[in-house]
C-alpha positions in Angstrom: -57.0 -68.9 -65.2 -53.1 -69.6 -65.9 -52.6 -66.3 -66.9 -54.6 -65.1 -64.0 -52.2 -67.1 -61.7 -49.4 -65.5 -63.2 -50.5 -62.0 -63.1 -51.2 -62.4 -59.5 -47.8 -64.3 -58.8 -46.0 -61.0 -60.9 -48.0 -58.6 -58.6 -47.0 -60.0 -55.2 -43.3 -59.1 -55.6 -44.3 -55.5 -57.3 -46.3 -54.6 -54.1 -43.8 -55.9 -51.7 -42.2 -53.2 -52.9 -44.0 -50.4 -52.7 -44.8 -51.2 -49.5 -41.1 -51.8 -48.2 -39.4 -49.7 -50.2 -40.6 -46.4 -49.0 -39.7 -48.0 -45.5 -36.3 -48.6 -46.6 -35.4 -45.4 -48.3 -36.8 -43.4 -45.3 -34.7 -45.6 -42.9 -31.7 -44.8 -45.5 -32.7 -41.1 -45.2 -32.5 -41.6 -41.5 -29.4 -43.5 -40.8 -25.9 -41.4 -39.9 -23.9 -41.2 -42.5 -20.0 -42.2 -42.1 -18.5 -39.1 -41.4 -20.9 -38.3 -38.8 -20.0 -41.6 -37.4 -16.2 -41.2 -38.1 -16.8 -37.6 -36.1 -18.3 -39.3 -33.3 -15.4 -41.5 -32.6 -13.2 -39.0 -33.4 -15.1 -37.3 -30.3 -15.0 -40.2 -28.3 -11.1 -40.6 -29.1 -10.5 -36.9 -28.4 -12.4 -37.3 -25.0 -10.3 -40.2 -23.6 -7.4 -38.0 -25.1 -7.9 -35.4 -23.2 -8.8 -36.9 -20.0 -5.0 -38.4 -20.2 -3.2 -35.1 -21.2 -4.7 -33.4 -18.4 -4.1 -36.3 -15.8 -0.4 -35.8 -17.3 -0.6 -32.1 -16.7 -1.9 -32.4 -13.4 0.5 -34.6 -12.7 3.5 -32.9 -14.0 2.2 -29.6 -11.7 2.1 -31.6 -8.3 5.5 -32.1 -9.4 6.8 -28.4 -10.2 4.9 -27.7 -6.9 6.6 -29.9 -5.0 9.8 -29.1 -6.5 9.0 -25.3 -5.9 8.3 -26.0 -2.2 11.3 -27.6 -1.8 13.7 -25.1 -3.2 12.0 -22.4 -1.4 12.9 -24.6 1.9 16.1 -24.9 0.6 16.8 -21.3 0.0 14.9 -20.2 3.5 17.5 -22.8 5.1 20.6 -20.8 3.4 19.2 -17.7 4.3 19.5 -18.4 8.1 22.8 -20.7 7.9 24.0 -17.1 6.2 22.7 -15.0 9.4 24.1 -17.1 11.9 27.3 -17.1 10.0 27.7 -13.7 9.9 26.7 -13.3 13.9 29.4 -15.5 14.5 31.6 -13.8 12.7 30.6 -10.4 14.2 31.4 -12.4 17.9 35.0 -13.2 16.7 35.6 -9.1 16.1 34.5 -8.4 19.5 36.3 -11.4 20.6 39.5 -10.0 19.2 38.6 -6.3 20.4 38.4 -7.9 23.9 41.3 -9.5 23.6 43.4 -6.6 22.6 42.2 -4.4 25.3 42.8 -7.1 27.7 46.7 -7.0 26.6 46.5 -3.0 26.1 45.2 -3.0 30.0 48.5 -4.9 30.8 50.2 -2.0 30.4 47.6 0.4 31.1 47.5 -0.4 35.0 51.5 -1.1 35.3 51.1 -4.7 35.3 53.8 -4.6 32.4 56.2 -4.2 35.6 55.2 -7.3 36.6 55.9 -8.4 33.0 59.6 -6.9 33.4 59.5 -8.8 36.9 59.2 -12.3 35.3 62.2 -11.7 33.2 63.9 -10.7 35.9 63.4 -13.0 38.1 65.9 -15.7 39.7 63.5 -17.5 41.6 62.2 -20.3 39.3 58.9 -21.1 41.1 58.1 -17.4 41.0 59.0 -17.2 37.5 56.6 -20.2 36.3 53.6 -18.6 38.4 53.8 -15.4 36.7 53.9 -17.2 33.0 51.2 -19.8 34.1 49.1 -16.3 34.9 49.5 -14.5 32.1 49.1 -17.7 29.5 45.8 -18.6 31.5 44.4 -15.0 30.9 44.6 -15.3 27.3 43.9 -18.9 27.2 39.5 -18.3 27.8 39.8 -15.9 24.7 41.7 -18.2 22.5 39.9 -21.3 23.2 36.4 -19.0 22.7 37.8 -17.7 19.4 38.8 -21.2 18.3 35.5 -22.7 19.0 33.8 -20.1 17.0 35.8 -20.5 13.8 35.6 -24.3 14.1 31.8 -23.5 14.1 31.4 -21.1 11.6 33.3 -23.7 9.1 30.8 -26.6 10.2 27.6 -24.0 8.9 29.4 -23.5 5.9 30.4 -26.5 5.1 26.0 -27.5 5.6 25.6 -24.1 3.3 27.5 -25.8 0.7 25.4 -29.0 0.9 22.0 -27.0 0.9 23.1 -25.1 -2.5 24.3 -28.1 -4.3 21.0 -29.9 -2.9 19.0 -26.4 -4.6 20.9 -26.3 -7.6 20.4 -30.4 -8.4 17.0 -29.8 -7.5 16.6 -26.7 -10.0 18.3 -28.8 -12.9 15.8 -31.0 -12.0 12.4 -28.1 -12.3 13.8 -27.3 -15.5 13.1 -30.2 -16.9 9.6 -30.6 -15.7 8.3 -28.1 -18.9 4.2 -28.4 -19.1 4.5 -25.5 -22.3 4.4 -28.4 -24.8 1.9 -30.7 -22.7 -0.4 -27.7 -22.8 0.1 -26.5 -26.4 -1.2 -30.1 -27.6 -4.3 -30.3 -24.6 -5.5 -26.9 -25.7 -5.3 -27.6 -29.8 -7.0 -31.2 -28.8 -9.7 -29.0 -26.2 -10.3 -27.0 -29.5 -10.5 -29.9 -32.1 -13.0 -31.0 -29.4 -15.3 -28.2 -29.4 -15.4 -27.3 -32.8 -16.2 -31.3 -33.7 -19.0 -31.1 -31.1 -20.4 -28.1 -32.8 -20.6 -29.9 -35.9 -22.3 -32.7 -34.6 -24.5 -31.2 -33.1 -25.5 -28.8 -35.7 -25.7 -32.2 -38.0 -27.2 -34.4 -36.2 -28.7 -37.5 -38.3 -32.4 -37.7 -38.3 -32.6 -41.1 -36.5 -30.4 -39.7 -33.8 -32.7 -36.9 -33.6 -35.6 -39.2 -34.0 -34.7 -40.9 -30.8 -37.2 -38.1 -28.9 -40.4 -38.5 -30.9 -42.5 -36.6 -28.5 -39.8 -33.9 -26.8 -41.1 -30.9 -26.1 -38.1 -28.1 -25.7 -40.8 -26.5 -23.4 -41.7 -29.6 -20.8 -37.7 -29.7 -20.0 -37.2 -27.6 -16.4 -34.4 -25.4 -16.2 -31.2 -26.8 -15.2 -30.0 -26.0 -11.9 -28.0 -22.8 -11.6 -24.0 -23.6 -11.9 -23.5 -20.6 -9.9 -25.0 -21.5 -6.9 -22.6 -24.7 -6.9 -19.1 -24.8 -5.2 -16.8 -27.5 -7.0 -14.8 -30.1 -4.5 -12.4 -31.1 -6.9 -13.4 -34.7 -6.7 -13.9 -36.1 -10.7 -14.9 -39.2 -12.3 -15.1 -40.3 -16.2 -17.2 -42.8 -17.6 -19.6 -43.8 -20.0 -23.3 -42.5 -19.2 -26.5 -43.4 -21.1 -29.9 -41.9 -20.3 -33.7 -43.1 -19.4 -36.9 -41.7 -19.0 -40.3 -42.8 -21.5 -41.4 -46.0 -19.9 -39.7 -45.0 -16.4 -41.8 -41.9 -16.4 -44.0 -41.2 -13.1 -42.7 -44.4 -11.3 -40.8 -44.2 -8.0 -36.9 -44.2 -8.1 -34.9 -46.1 -5.7 -35.3 -43.5 -3.3 -38.9 -43.0 -3.0 -39.1 -40.0 -5.4 -41.7 -40.2 -8.4 -38.8 -39.8 -11.7 -39.8 -37.3 -14.0 -38.1 -37.5 -17.4 -38.2 -34.0 -17.2 -36.1 -33.4 -14.3 -32.2 -32.9 -13.9 -31.5 -36.2 -12.1 -29.4 -39.2 -12.1 -28.9 -42.6 -11.4 -25.7 -43.7 -9.7 -24.9 -47.5 -7.9 -23.1 -46.0 -5.3 -23.1 -42.2 -4.5 -25.6 -41.2 -1.5 -28.9 -39.5 -2.6 -28.7 -36.5 -3.3 -25.1 -36.2 -4.0 -25.3 -32.8 -7.0 -22.9 -33.7 -10.0 -22.0 -31.5 -12.7 -21.7 -33.7 -15.9 -19.4 -32.2 -18.7 -19.6 -33.5 -22.2 -18.5 -31.9 -25.1 -18.4 -28.6 -24.0 -21.3 -28.4 -22.5 -22.4 -28.9 -18.6 -25.5 -29.6 -16.6 -26.0 -29.8 -12.7 -27.9 -33.0 -11.6 -29.0 -34.9 -8.6 -28.8 -38.5 -7.6 -31.9 -39.9 -6.6 -32.0 -43.3 -8.6 -29.7 -46.4 -8.6 -28.1 -48.0 -12.0 -27.1 -48.1 -14.7 -26.5 -51.6 -14.0 -25.2 -52.2 -17.6 -21.5 -52.8 -17.2 -19.1 -50.2 -18.0 -21.5 -47.5 -18.0 -21.3 -45.6 -14.6 -24.3 -42.8 -14.8 -27.8 -42.9 -16.2 -29.1 -39.4 -16.8 -32.7 -38.0 -17.0 -34.0 -37.5 -20.0 -34.2 -33.9 -19.5 -30.4 -33.6 -18.3 -29.6 -35.8 -21.8 -31.4 -33.1 -23.8 -29.3 -30.4 -22.3 -25.8 -31.7 -22.8 -26.8 -33.0 -26.3 -26.2 -36.2 -25.2 -27.4 -39.4 -26.8 -27.3 -42.8 -27.0 -24.4 -44.0 -24.7 -21.4 -41.3 -24.8 -18.7 -40.4 -22.3 -18.5 -38.1 -19.8 -16.5 -36.2 -17.0 -18.7 -36.0 -13.9 -17.6 -33.6 -10.7 -19.0 -33.4 -7.4 -20.3 -30.4 -6.4 -22.0 -28.5 -3.5 -24.2 -25.9 -3.2 -23.1 -22.7 -1.6 -23.6 -21.4 1.7 -26.1 -18.6 1.4 
């Protein structure tokens, strides 16, 4: 009896190991290796870095555009001033010609005799009157000439200030160089694209096992990206996906949720809003027809079909753009 009890006691641990060990081995094989997890983390870091670099590049491009437009406007003002100055200088030449003609006319019409009379006059009053006539005859042209010269000097000063400002802005523009930033951004995008390919190709069984009954035939075709126009309105954040137990239930807008359709849940966007969701080089068009996710830190809940089309598993960082159907 004692021997039998000892045999039973020894058999229990062995039986337990025989039952548990296969599952443990299966789990060990299915668990993602450290390299895969490191790649996942590196991909998330790259996505954040790319978003930050794109934001910096966008800011620099806006600054370059503003500087270029300002320089162009200044150059236009300088050109207008040059034209105006040249017109005034031409007017001065015409004024001198008119003045010379008046002087010559004194000889042509015989008024030179009047000048001789002034010189030979014994009457002081008559002398002053004749001199006053000659002075007033030339005063108008003299004053006009001085007025134009003063205006030219003012315009030249304005032109000099504008040229100085233009040179200063051009020096600033040289410092707003995006070449290095673009090189770094392209390198990181290339690294992310390569990394995304490796991750998709080497998804461990535990990740693939999230969809035990997944059938690609049942996933509807993604909406044609070419039928939608960009709006330039972007937002980014963590996205999850849902399906299975929600399949066939009503969504927040009253539709019946189809986990194989291309829809999503968002907390605030109007129902019917179309989004282009980007993830590791892939993109998919989805329509907002539900509310959520209600877990802090997440911005979007994709349908299972949309998540499958993107290759999105678990909770991942995505970039979204609001798009609108093109008019036909």
